[in-house]
C-alpha positions as CSV (number, residue, x, y, z in Angstrom):
1,M,88.5,87.2,127.6
2,A,86.0,88.3,130.1
3,D,82.9,87.4,128.2
4,Q,83.9,83.7,128.4
5,T,85.2,83.8,132.0
6,H,83.3,82.1,134.7
7,V,83.9,83.6,138.2
8,L,83.1,81.8,141.5
9,F,82.4,84.6,144.1
10,V,82.0,83.6,147.8
11,E,80.9,86.4,150.1
12,D,78.5,86.4,153.0
13,D,77.6,90.1,153.0
14,D,74.4,90.2,150.8
15,V,75.0,93.8,149.7
16,I,78.6,93.3,148.7
17,R,77.8,90.0,147.0
18,E,74.9,91.3,144.9
19,A,76.7,94.6,144.0
20,T,79.9,92.9,143.1
21,Q,78.1,90.2,141.0
22,L,76.3,92.9,139.1
23,A,79.5,94.9,138.5
24,L,81.3,91.8,137.2
25,E,78.4,90.7,135.0
26,R,78.3,94.2,133.4
27,D,82.0,93.6,132.4
28,G,81.0,90.4,130.7
29,F,81.9,87.8,133.3
30,V,79.7,84.9,134.1
31,V,79.4,84.9,138.0
32,T,78.2,82.2,140.4
33,A,77.8,83.9,143.8
34,M,77.6,81.9,147.0
35,P,77.1,83.0,150.6
36,D,79.3,80.6,152.5
37,G,82.3,78.3,152.0
38,L,80.4,75.0,151.9
39,S,78.1,76.1,149.1
40,G,81.2,77.7,147.4
41,L,83.0,74.4,147.5
42,E,80.0,72.6,146.0
43,A,79.7,75.2,143.3
44,F,83.4,74.9,142.5
45,R,83.2,71.2,142.1
46,A,80.0,71.4,140.0
47,D,80.9,74.3,137.7
48,R,84.8,74.3,137.6
49,P,85.0,78.1,137.3
50,D,88.0,79.9,135.6
51,I,88.8,81.9,138.7
52,A,87.6,82.1,142.3
53,L,87.1,85.2,144.5
54,L,87.0,84.2,148.1
55,D,86.2,86.4,151.1
56,V,88.4,85.4,154.1
57,M,85.6,85.6,156.7
58,V,82.6,83.5,155.4
59,P,80.6,81.0,157.5
60,G,80.6,77.3,157.4
61,L,84.0,76.9,155.7
62,D,86.1,80.0,155.9
63,G,87.9,81.4,152.8
64,V,91.3,80.2,153.8
65,S,90.1,76.7,154.3
66,L,88.1,76.9,151.1
67,C,91.2,78.0,149.3
68,R,93.1,75.0,150.6
69,R,90.4,72.6,149.5
70,I,90.3,74.2,146.0
71,R,94.1,74.0,145.8
72,D,94.1,70.3,146.7
73,E,92.0,69.7,143.6
74,S,92.9,72.4,141.1
75,T,95.4,75.0,140.0
76,V,92.6,77.5,139.2
77,P,93.6,81.0,140.1
78,V,92.3,82.2,143.5
79,I,92.0,85.8,144.7
80,M,91.3,86.4,148.4
81,L,89.2,89.3,149.6
82,S,90.2,90.7,153.0
83,A,88.7,93.6,155.0
84,R,92.1,94.5,156.5
85,A,95.3,95.0,154.5
86,D,97.5,94.2,157.5
87,S,95.6,91.1,158.6
88,I,97.3,87.9,159.2
89,D,94.5,86.4,157.2
90,V,96.1,87.9,154.1
91,V,99.3,85.8,154.6
92,L,97.4,82.7,155.6
93,G,95.4,83.0,152.4
94,L,98.5,83.2,150.3
95,E,100.1,80.4,152.2
96,A,97.0,78.3,151.5
97,G,97.6,78.7,147.8
98,A,95.9,82.0,146.8
99,D,97.5,83.9,143.9
100,D,96.6,87.4,144.9
101,Y,94.4,89.3,147.3
102,V,92.3,92.5,147.2
103,T,91.5,94.6,150.3
104,K,87.9,95.6,151.0
105,P,86.3,98.0,150.4
106,F,87.5,97.8,146.7
107,D,86.6,99.8,143.6
108,G,84.9,97.6,141.0
109,A,87.3,98.7,138.3
110,V,90.3,97.8,140.4
111,L,88.9,94.3,141.1
112,V,88.3,93.7,137.3
113,A,91.8,94.9,136.6
114,R,93.3,92.4,139.2
115,I,91.1,89.6,137.8
116,R,92.2,90.2,134.3
117,A,95.9,90.5,135.4
118,V,95.7,87.1,137.1
119,L,94.0,85.5,134.0
120,R,96.6,87.0,131.7
121,R,99.4,85.4,133.5
122,F,97.5,82.1,133.8
123,G,96.8,82.1,130.2
124,H,100.4,82.8,129.3
125,A,102.2,80.7,132.0
126,G,105.4,80.7,129.9
127,G,105.9,84.4,130.5
128,P,108.5,86.3,128.4
129,D,110.9,84.7,125.9
130,R,113.4,82.5,127.7
131,G,115.5,81.7,124.6
132,E,118.7,83.2,126.2
133,A,118.0,82.0,129.7
134,D,121.0,79.7,130.2
135,S,123.7,78.2,128.2
136,S,123.0,74.8,129.9
137,A,119.6,74.7,128.3
138,A,119.1,71.9,125.8
139,G,115.9,71.3,124.1
140,G,114.2,73.8,126.4
141,V,115.4,72.2,129.6
142,L,117.3,74.2,132.1
143,A,119.4,72.4,134.8
144,F,120.4,73.7,138.2
145,G,121.9,70.9,140.2
146,D,119.1,68.3,140.7
147,L,116.5,70.8,139.5
148,E,115.3,70.5,135.9
149,I,113.0,73.0,134.3
150,D,111.3,72.2,131.0
151,T,110.5,75.7,129.6
152,E,108.6,74.3,126.7
153,G,106.6,71.5,128.3
154,M,106.2,73.7,131.5
155,E,107.3,70.8,133.7
156,V,109.7,70.7,136.7
157,R,111.6,67.8,138.1
158,R,113.7,67.6,141.2
159,A,116.1,64.6,141.5
160,G,114.1,63.1,138.7
161,Q,110.8,63.4,140.4
162,P,108.0,65.7,139.1
163,V,107.3,68.8,141.1
164,A,103.7,70.2,141.0
165,L,103.7,74.0,140.7
166,T,100.8,76.4,140.3
167,P,101.0,78.7,137.2
168,T,102.1,81.5,139.5
169,E,104.8,79.5,141.0
170,M,105.9,78.3,137.6
171,R,106.1,82.0,136.3
172,L,108.1,82.9,139.4
173,L,110.6,80.0,138.9
174,L,110.9,81.0,135.1
175,E,111.8,84.5,136.1
176,F,114.5,83.3,138.4
177,S,115.7,80.7,135.9
178,S,115.9,83.3,133.1
179,A,118.7,85.1,135.1
180,P,120.4,82.7,137.5
181,G,122.7,84.4,140.0
182,T,121.0,87.8,139.3
183,V,119.2,89.5,142.1
184,L,115.5,90.3,141.3
185,S,113.8,92.8,143.5
186,R,110.4,92.3,144.9
187,D,109.0,95.2,142.8
188,K,110.5,93.7,139.6
189,L,108.9,90.4,140.4
190,L,105.6,92.0,141.1
191,E,105.8,93.7,137.7
192,R,106.9,90.6,135.7
193,V,105.0,87.8,137.5
194,W,101.9,89.5,138.9
195,D,101.6,92.0,136.0
196,Y,101.4,94.9,138.3
197,G,101.7,98.3,136.6
198,W,101.4,99.8,140.0
199,G,102.8,99.3,143.5
200,G,101.8,96.1,145.1
201,D,102.2,94.3,148.5
202,T,105.5,92.6,148.5
203,R,104.2,90.0,151.0
204,V,102.7,88.4,147.8
205,V,106.2,87.8,146.5
206,D,107.6,86.7,149.9
207,V,105.0,84.1,150.5
208,H,105.2,82.7,147.0
209,V,109.0,82.5,147.2
210,Q,108.6,80.5,150.4
211,R,106.1,78.2,148.9
212,L,108.4,77.7,145.9
213,R,111.3,76.9,148.2
214,T,109.4,74.1,149.9
215,K,109.0,72.5,146.5
216,I,112.4,72.9,144.8
217,G,114.6,73.1,147.8
218,Q,115.0,75.7,150.6
219,D,118.5,76.6,149.6
220,R,117.9,77.0,145.8
221,I,116.5,80.5,146.1
222,E,118.7,82.9,148.1
223,T,117.5,86.0,149.9
224,V,119.7,89.0,149.4
225,R,118.8,91.3,152.2
226,G,117.6,94.8,151.2
227,F,117.6,93.8,147.5
228,G,115.5,90.7,146.7
229,Y,116.0,87.2,145.7
230,K,118.2,85.2,143.3
231,L,118.3,81.7,142.0
232,K,121.6,79.9,142.8
233,A,123.3,79.0,139.5
């Protein structure tokens, strides 16, 4: 996978940018490294990379704004890089459409593992087998009120109108639709959707659930306090 993967890396710190680029290239990735948001946007449009790594605090066009611009044009996976784990910038980046984030300073092996985890789920957007998902499924289509999920064509419609979801949002919805009415914990969703074999930040789940709600209906996914979320059957 990695030897064919093109990474766009936007980072203004020369030392971090050069060291990270070398580390990724040693793992077989092709890397385009840019020092600011505007040049990063130009590189994205010119090269159409497979994944983007964006530092939150870059000059010209900050990482959050760059993520929004990329998301307006593409569903390519985006990982934000932030110097502070508790920063509001992390949430802003996720709300802008990022799929995950990594806190600086980071270990090169950890960054590569997170990149590969994101690429795996983007390469297999269908997730686990959904064959027993719901008795109302017909021809791979699940229906929940005015919400229809085509699990074979990977398409979603609400009241007959198409709903545009990112691959991460689609995987999240498929997890819910595979067990309607069943509460799924944040840790379980991190494991199944984000492919985390280790503990992760549950804010990633919360922000993506909120983004999904805005697209399929605020009342479609219910919060069960202290436990997690469930899709209303």
